[in-house]
C-alpha positions in Angstrom: 9.7 -21.3 -6.1 10.0 -22.4 -9.7 7.4 -21.1 -12.1 6.7 -21.3 -15.9 4.0 -20.9 -18.3 1.4 -23.7 -18.4 -1.8 -22.5 -19.9 -4.1 -19.6 -20.2 -5.7 -18.0 -17.2 -9.5 -18.4 -16.8 -12.0 -17.9 -14.1 -13.0 -15.7 -11.3 -11.2 -14.6 -8.2 -11.6 -12.3 -5.1 -8.4 -10.9 -4.1 -7.8 -10.1 -0.4 -8.9 -7.0 1.2 -7.2 -3.7 0.7 -4.1 -3.4 2.9 -4.3 0.3 3.4 -8.0 0.0 4.4 -7.5 -2.8 6.6 -4.8 -1.0 8.6 -6.9 2.1 8.8 -10.1 0.2 10.0 -8.0 -1.2 12.9 -6.6 2.0 13.9 -9.7 4.2 13.6 -11.9 1.6 15.1 -9.5 1.6 18.2 -9.9 5.3 18.5 -13.7 5.1 18.3 -16.4 4.5 20.7 -18.1 1.1 20.7 -17.8 -1.8 18.4 -16.2 -1.7 14.8 -16.7 -4.9 12.7 -14.5 -5.3 9.8 -15.2 -7.9 6.9 -12.7 -9.1 4.3 -9.9 -7.8 6.5 -6.4 -8.6 5.0 -4.6 -11.2 7.2 -1.3 -10.5 5.9 1.7 -9.9 8.3 1.6 -6.1 8.0 -2.1 -5.8 9.1 -1.5 -8.3 12.0 1.3 -6.1 13.2 -1.2 -3.2 13.5 -3.6 -5.3 15.4 -0.8 -6.4 17.8 0.3 -2.8 18.6 -3.2 -1.8 19.5 -3.6 -4.9 21.7 -0.5 -3.8 23.5 -2.2 -0.5 24.2 -5.3 -2.1 25.8 -7.6 -2.5 22.9 -9.6 -5.8 22.7 -9.5 -7.1 19.1 -11.1 -10.4 18.1 -10.1 -11.9 14.9 -11.8 -14.8 13.2 -10.2 -15.2 9.8 -10.9 -12.1 7.6 -13.7 -10.9 10.1 -12.3 -8.7 12.9 -14.0 -7.1 15.9 -12.5 -4.0 17.4 -13.8 -2.8 20.8 -12.9 0.8 20.7 -12.1 3.0 23.6 -12.7 6.2 22.3 -9.9 9.0 21.2 -8.3 9.1 24.6 -8.7 5.4 25.6 -5.3 3.9 24.7 -3.0 2.7 27.5 0.9 2.9 27.7 2.3 -0.2 26.1 4.3 -2.3 28.5 6.9 -3.2 25.7 8.3 -1.7 22.5 5.8 -1.6 19.7 6.8 -3.7 16.9 5.4 -2.9 13.3 7.1 -5.9 11.6 7.7 -5.0 8.0 4.9 -2.4 7.9 5.8 1.4 7.1 2.0 2.1 7.3 2.1 0.9 10.9 5.1 3.1 12.0 4.3 6.2 10.2 0.5 6.4 10.9 0.9 5.0 14.5 3.5 7.8 15.1 0.9 10.4 14.4 -1.5 8.7 17.0 1.3 8.1 19.6 2.4 11.7 19.4 -1.0 12.8 20.8 -1.0 10.3 23.7 -0.1 11.2 27.4 2.7 8.4 27.7 6.0 7.7 26.1 6.3 4.8 23.7 8.9 3.4 21.4 8.0 1.9 17.9 10.2 -0.1 15.6 10.1 -2.8 13.0 12.3 -5.3 11.3 15.7 -4.7 9.7 14.0 -3.4 6.5 11.9 -1.0 8.5 14.9 0.3 10.4 16.4 1.6 7.0 13.4 3.3 5.8 13.2 7.2 6.1 11.3 8.5 9.0 12.4 12.1 9.0 9.4 12.7 6.5 7.0 12.3 9.6 9.5 13.5 12.4 9.7 17.0 10.7 5.9 17.8 10.7 5.4 16.2 14.1 8.1 18.1 15.7 6.6 21.3 14.1 3.4 20.3 15.9 5.4 20.3 19.3 5.6 16.5 19.4 8.6 14.9 21.3 9.8 12.4 18.8 13.3 11.1 18.1 15.3 8.5 16.2 16.8 6.5 19.0 20.0 5.7 16.7 20.0 9.3 15.5 19.8 8.3 11.9 16.4 9.4 11.0 15.0 5.8 11.1 13.2 3.6 13.6 13.3 2.8 16.4 11.4 6.0 17.3 10.9 7.2 20.7 7.7 9.3 21.1 6.5 11.2 24.1 3.0 12.5 24.2 2.8 16.4 24.1 0.6 19.2 23.8 0.1 19.4 20.0 -0.5 22.4 18.1 -2.4 22.5 14.8 -0.2 23.4 11.9 -0.5 23.8 8.0 2.2 21.5 6.7 3.3 21.8 3.1 4.6 18.2 2.5 7.5 18.0 0.0 6.3 14.6 -1.1 2.9 13.2 -2.0 2.6 10.4 0.5 -0.6 9.2 2.0 1.6 7.8 5.1 3.0 11.4 5.7 -0.5 13.0 5.1 -2.2 10.4 7.3 0.4 10.8 10.2 -0.1 14.5 10.3 -3.9 14.4 10.2 -4.1 11.8 13.0 -1.8 13.9 15.2 -4.2 16.6 14.4 -7.0 14.7 16.1 -5.1 15.6 19.2 -4.0 19.1 18.5 -5.2 22.6 19.4 -6.6 24.2 16.3 -7.1 22.8 12.8 -4.4 20.8 11.2 -3.8 20.9 7.3 -1.6 19.2 4.9 -1.0 20.4 1.4 0.8 17.9 -1.0 2.4 18.6 -4.3 -0.2 16.2 -5.9 -3.0 14.4 -4.1 -2.1 11.0 -2.7 -4.3 8.3 -1.8 -7.2 9.5 0.4 -8.3 6.4 2.4 -7.6 8.2 5.6 -9.7 11.1 4.8 -12.6 9.0 3.5 -12.7 6.6 6.5 -12.1 9.3 9.2 -15.2 11.0 7.8 -17.1 7.7 7.9 -16.2 7.5 11.5 -17.4 10.9 12.3 -14.4 13.2 12.0 -14.6 16.7 10.4 -12.1 16.1 7.7 -12.2 18.4 4.5 -10.4 18.4 1.2 -9.8 21.3 -1.2 -7.5 20.6 -4.1 -4.3 19.0 -2.6 -5.1 20.3 0.9 -6.7 18.1 3.6 -7.7 19.4 6.9 -8.9 18.0 10.1 -10.9 19.6 13.2 -9.5 18.1 16.5 -11.0 16.1 19.2 -13.9 14.6 17.3 -16.3 11.8 18.7 -15.6 8.9 16.5 -18.1 6.2 16.5 -17.5 2.5 15.6 -18.8 1.4 12.3 -19.2 -1.8 10.0 -16.5 -1.7 7.3 -16.6 -4.1 4.3 -13.1 -3.9 3.0 -13.0 -3.9 -0.8 -10.4 -6.1 -2.8 -7.0 -4.5 -2.9 -6.0 -2.9 -6.3 -2.3 -3.4 -5.6 -3.0 -7.3 -5.3 -5.4 -7.2 -8.2 -2.7 -5.7 -10.3 -0.7 -9.0 -10.5 -3.7 -10.8 -11.9 -4.6 -7.9 -14.1 -1.1 -8.0 -15.6 -0.9 -11.8 -15.8 -4.4 -11.9 -17.7 -3.1 -9.2 -20.2 0.1 -10.9 -20.9 -0.8 -14.7 -21.2 -2.5 -15.3 -24.5 -6.2 -16.2 -24.6 -6.7 -15.5 -21.0 -9.9 -14.0 -19.5 -10.2 -13.3 -15.7 -12.8 -11.7 -13.6 -11.8 -9.9 -10.4 -14.7 -9.6 -7.8 -15.3 -6.3 -5.8 -11.9 -4.5 -6.2 -11.5 -0.9 -5.0 -11.3 1.7 -7.7 -10.6 4.6 -5.7 -9.5 7.3 -8.1 -6.5 8.1 -5.8 -5.5 4.5 -6.4 -6.5 3.5 -9.8 -3.4 4.6 -11.9 -2.8 1.1 -12.8 -5.9 0.7 -14.5 -5.5 4.0 -16.4 -1.9 3.1 -17.5 -3.0 -0.4 -18.7 -5.7 1.1 -20.8 -3.2 3.6 -22.3 -1.2 0.7 -23.2 -4.0 -1.0 -25.0 -5.4 -3.3 -22.4 -8.9 -4.8 -22.7 -10.3 -4.0 -19.3 -14.0 -3.5 -18.3 -15.6 -2.5 -15.2 -18.7 -4.6 -14.1 -21.2 -4.0 -11.2 -19.8 -0.7 -10.1 -20.9 0.0 -6.4 -19.7 1.6 -3.1 -18.4 -0.2 0.0 -18.9 2.3 2.7 -17.0 5.4 1.5 -15.0 3.5 -1.1 -15.9 2.8 -4.8 -15.4 -0.6 -6.1 -16.2 -2.8 -9.1 -15.8 -6.3 -10.7 -13.0 -6.0 -13.2 -12.9 -8.1 -16.5 -9.5 -8.5 -18.0 -8.7 -10.0 -21.3 -5.3 -10.8 -22.9 -4.2 -7.9 -25.1 -1.3 -6.7 -27.3 0.3 -4.0 -25.3 2.3 -0.9 -26.4 4.8 1.1 -24.4 3.7 4.3 -22.5 5.3 7.3 -20.6 4.2 7.2 -16.9 5.1 10.2 -14.9 3.9 13.3 -12.9 0.6 13.5 -11.1 -0.3 9.7 -11.7 2.8 8.4 -9.9 1.3 8.5 -6.3 -1.8 6.7 -7.6 0.2 3.6 -8.6 3.5 3.8 -6.7 3.1 0.1 -5.3 2.2 -1.2 -8.8 5.2 0.3 -10.6 7.2 -3.0 -10.2 4.5 -5.0 -12.1 3.9 -2.1 -14.6 7.5 -2.4 -15.5 7.1 -6.0 -16.2 4.3 -5.1 -18.5 6.6 -2.6 -20.3 9.1 -5.5 -20.7 6.6 -7.3 -22.8 4.9 -4.4 -24.5 6.0 -3.2 -28.1 8.0 0.1 -27.9 9.4 2.0 -25.0 8.0 2.4 -21.6 9.3 5.3 -19.5 8.8 5.8 -15.7 9.7 9.1 -14.3 9.1 11.0 -11.0 9.3 7.8 -9.1 12.2 8.3 -6.8 10.0 7.0 -4.0 10.6 3.5 -5.2 14.2 3.7 -3.8 12.9 3.8 -0.3 10.3 1.0 -0.3 10.9 -2.6 1.1 13.9 -2.5 -1.3 15.4 -0.1 -3.8 12.8 -1.1 -6.3 14.5 0.8 -9.3 17.7 -1.1 -8.7 16.1 -4.4 -8.0 13.7 -4.3 -11.0 16.4 -3.1 -13.4 18.7 -6.0 -12.2 16.1 -8.7 -12.5 14.6 -7.4 -15.7 18.2 -7.5 -17.2 18.4 -11.1 -16.0 15.5 -12.2 -18.1 16.8 -10.5 -21.3 15.0 -7.1 -21.1 16.7 -4.1 -22.4 16.2 -1.7 -19.5 18.0 1.2 -18.0 17.8 2.7 -14.6 17.4 6.5 -14.2 17.7 8.7 -11.1 13.8 8.5 -10.7 12.6 5.7 -12.7 13.6 3.5 -15.6 13.5 3.3 -19.4 12.2 -0.1 -20.7 12.7 -1.1 -24.4 10.0 -3.8 -24.7 9.1 -6.5 -27.2 12.1 -8.7 -27.1 11.7 -12.4 -26.3 12.4 -13.0 -22.6 13.5 -16.0 -20.8 13.5 -17.4 -17.2 16.3 -16.7 -14.8 17.2 -16.7 -11.1 15.3 -13.8 -9.4 16.7 -12.1 -6.3 13.7 -10.6 -4.9 15.6 -8.9 -2.0 12.7 -10.3 0.2 10.5 -7.7 -1.3 6.9 -9.0 -1.8 6.2 -6.8 -4.7 9.2 -7.9 -6.6 8.4 -11.5 -6.0 4.8 -11.2 -7.2 5.9 -9.1 -10.3 8.4 -11.8 -11.6 5.9 -14.5 -10.7 3.7 -12.7 -13.4 6.7 -12.4 -15.8 7.2 -16.2 -15.5 4.0 -16.9 -17.1 5.0 -14.9 -20.3 8.6 -16.0 -20.5 10.3 -19.0 -22.1 11.6 -21.5 -19.7 11.6 -21.5 -15.8 11.8 -18.6 -13.6 13.6 -19.4 -10.2 12.2 -16.9 -7.6 14.2 -16.8 -4.4 12.8 -15.9 -1.0 9.3 -16.2 -2.6 7.6 -16.6 0.8 7.9 -12.7 1.3 4.6 -12.7 -0.4 3.0 -13.3 3.1 3.7 -9.6 3.9 0.6 -8.6 1.8 -0.9 -11.7 0.1 -0.4 -15.1 1.8 -2.3 -17.2 -0.8 -1.0 -15.4 -3.9 0.6 -18.6 -5.4 -2.4 -20.6 -4.6 -4.8 -18.0 -6.3 -2.5 -17.8 -9.3 -2.4 -21.5 -9.9 -6.2 -21.7 -9.5 -6.6 -19.7 -12.6 -4.3 -21.8 -14.8 -6.8 -23.9 -17.0 
């Protein structure tokens, strides 16, 4: 894919449904009694992997574009899959499903693509084992494929060493099937979509500080879910509108959950002209229209408790830092090393290629922005967030950007390039 600056970005756009919420709507709908109807479902490959896994376990799911119907069979209605469950490239599917599978009265194996088979799973295997789950890494390397045997789970209070919504959600979902209350305490609070949606479906989920707890064996009832636009997808258009001179873009109905809005807070700290319009709620989730105007940005330091609220947006935030005046420092983000790629290494390498003064650190990077930047050949390592971040950079660079393996955006945003070009006036 060859991209370059053509014109200011103008107009309105509705970004695809939130990936995290789309995953959970299928999972919780499958475990509920009756029909769950989902609108604005994200049809990216990751979420389709979740649908496929539940179909293999006997759940009838009808998908018509972004409208999905899940005919739930209750908390104990899943059947043993006839084949290995394939999560594709979706870490959310593997980790959350493992919590559900740990409570089932059958054995199962779940795996994913080559990238997933390198991502760390000990972080969920440890608490599930503490709950008396029978879970093992088939290759004995702490990664997928995972073999899981349903067991008599015991509720625990797990002190998670990482702030991870996937770890927290996995343990809470296993807690649905455990004896006694299950609690998870994090170093800082991570995104809370699971807690909000489980409560919406009827579970007794409570939060105090950084501790979430769940009471076992609830009666979950199917619901209507209208998925707000994904802030992680909106992030690329927010960044593009900020960087391309004379741009003004309105993003419709985007989720602004405070456990996910770190990107917006960082942009404002960097001097961004961003306004919320029509704030409302979609089910349990807060959302709003977001108006973005091009801005002169300054560097910022991003660290500490805000990191879990923007972990997926850090690649495009690094791009903003490259164009901002002054120095941008990203710390406490070692989690970037175990995403679809080592995003610290990949971002540093590619930012250097376009002329940025950037230095990798053990848990982030230091970006000295404000230098003129130019197009280059970008090696995405088939990571969708790297590809989209450098598509944004292309619009503010001199010359052409050659983005290799650009079709990896289908993982989370199949129409990304189409929507980007639609805003060029």
